[in-house]
VMD Tcl script that draws the C-alpha trace (Angstrom):
set ca {
  {97.21 68.98 59.10}
  {94.00 70.24 57.61}
  {90.82 71.24 59.40}
  {89.11 67.98 58.59}
  {91.89 65.97 60.34}
  {91.82 68.33 63.35}
  {88.09 67.97 63.91}
  {86.45 70.19 66.47}
  {87.74 71.96 69.50}
  {85.27 71.94 72.30}
  {85.13 74.57 75.05}
  {82.71 74.83 77.92}
  {81.78 76.91 81.01}
  {79.50 75.95 83.77}
  {77.75 78.59 85.95}
  {79.20 78.54 89.45}
  {75.71 77.84 90.81}
  {75.52 74.60 88.78}
  {79.08 73.32 89.25}
  {79.22 69.87 90.74}
  {75.67 69.02 89.47}
  {76.83 66.98 86.47}
  {75.41 69.38 83.94}
  {78.81 70.03 82.42}
  {79.49 66.38 81.78}
  {75.99 65.84 80.47}
  {76.14 68.68 77.92}
  {79.70 67.83 76.65}
  {78.93 64.13 76.38}
  {75.78 64.91 74.48}
  {77.56 67.11 72.06}
  {80.55 64.76 71.67}
  {78.22 61.85 70.87}
  {76.75 63.93 68.05}
  {80.16 64.62 66.47}
  {81.77 61.83 64.53}
  {84.93 63.80 63.63}
  {87.82 64.01 66.07}
  {87.32 66.31 69.06}
  {89.87 68.07 71.24}
  {90.05 70.38 74.23}
  {92.71 72.53 75.84}
  {92.39 72.59 79.62}
  {94.33 74.63 82.17}
  {96.52 72.48 84.36}
  {94.85 71.89 87.69}
  {91.24 72.26 86.36}
  {90.14 68.89 87.67}
  {86.46 69.41 86.85}
  {87.19 70.09 83.13}
  {89.56 67.17 82.96}
  {86.79 64.89 84.26}
  {84.36 66.41 81.72}
  {86.74 65.78 78.91}
  {87.34 62.21 79.96}
  {83.62 61.54 80.34}
  {83.23 62.57 76.71}
  {85.82 60.02 75.68}
  {88.82 62.33 75.31}
  {92.23 61.19 76.53}
  {95.20 63.12 77.64}
  {97.52 63.68 74.76}
  {100.26 66.07 76.01}
  {101.09 68.97 78.29}
  {102.63 72.28 77.21}
  {103.37 74.67 80.05}
  {100.08 75.23 81.90}
  {97.87 73.67 79.23}
  {96.80 70.04 79.02}
  {95.66 68.78 75.55}
  {92.92 66.14 75.36}
  {91.72 64.39 72.18}
  {89.25 61.81 71.02}
  {89.65 60.13 67.66}
  {86.89 60.18 65.01}
  {84.00 57.81 65.68}
  {83.46 54.92 63.18}
}
mol new
graphics top color blue
foreach p $ca { graphics top sphere $p radius 0.5 }
foreach p [lrange $ca 0 end-1] q [lrange $ca 1 end] { graphics top cylinder $p $q radius 0.2 }
display resetview
């Protein structure tokens, strides 16, 4: 698969002082809405906050490999 088909891999970190405030979801949703190509994220198993962020950005669970969960959103029309 070429880079165009893979799209963009998103990664994020939220300061401990700001966790639970919604800032993570807000920033990832904003970015995801500006990207029309597919997006994806690799999230450590058990990281519920990042799973929620990925899902709020329209990504869906694709597969699990060991301790990593793979999320993906198709290209936007």
